[in-house]
N, C-alpha and C positions, 0 to 999 in steps of 0.2 A: 447460849455463844456471844464469847463476847466479842469476836466481831461478829456485827451484824452480815454482812456482807458473805460473811465461808455459810453461814442459815442458808442465805438468800439465795447463791452458788448449788447452795446443795438442793435446795425442793427443785428450783432449776429441772439441775443434771435426773434428775430421780425423775422429770419427766409430768410434777404436776403443773397445771395451768393457773398458776397464780396470779390471782389479780391484783390483788396489792402487798404490800408486807408494812403492818407496822413494826417502830425501832421500839423500842425501852432498854432504858443503861443495864447493863450486867448490873447482878444482882438485884433488878427495879421488885420490891414491893409492890404490890397490884393494888390499886384503891378500888373502888368503889366507881369509883368516875371515871380509873379507866376500861376495867369490865364493862363498861354504858358505849362509851367509845368506838370496843372493838364490835360490840354487838351490834351498834350503830351502821361502821363502816361494812363491814358482813351484809347487814338488812341492803345496805345501800348500793351493796357491788352481785346478787344478789347468789353466793355462794351459797353452797349448800353445804360445806365442811371446814374446820381452822386445821393450821401447822400450828405446828406447837415443838418446842425441845422437850424432854422427859425434865430437867431441870425449872424451864418454866412450867408445865405441869403439877407441879411441889406446889406454886409459888400462885397461881391461878384458885388452886381453892382443894378440899379434898374431895369436891363431887367437881361434877363440870357444871360451870356454873352458865356456858351456852347452849339455844337447843336445837343447834349444827353436834355435829359430827365430831370431836376431836382428833385427828392421825395426829401420833409422837413421834417425832425425829429422835433414836439415842443417835449418842455419839463413841466409838470403840478408837481408845488410841492404839496405836500398829508402831514400833521403832522398827521393823522389819527385820535388814542386818544387826542394825546393833543390838536388839533383845538382849542377847547374852550379856553383852557389857554392862550393859541399865541394867540389868537384874546383880551381880556383879559389882558393880557401886551404890544399888540398894546393899546387900545387903554389908559390904563395908561399913558405910556408914550409917547403917541403924547399929552395928555391932560394937561401938564406940559409944 
């Protein structure tokens, strides 16, 4: 999620007892040093699970690089009452 605060708000709103957050820029490519830092902070905080986004899960590794359970939060886009208008906009601009 491009805005870390939105992700943090979602985690708290869902009722997770988050021990802390590590922020990385949008589209960040995780390095071995990043993974070591995440692992060390998790151990220091005594956590049992890590929470990430679907997008970052793909960037972390083909498999879970941590000895902890990963909770993955998905994002769903909703246009609410503007859904029909948005679809019409897409059809109009994609057919050109």
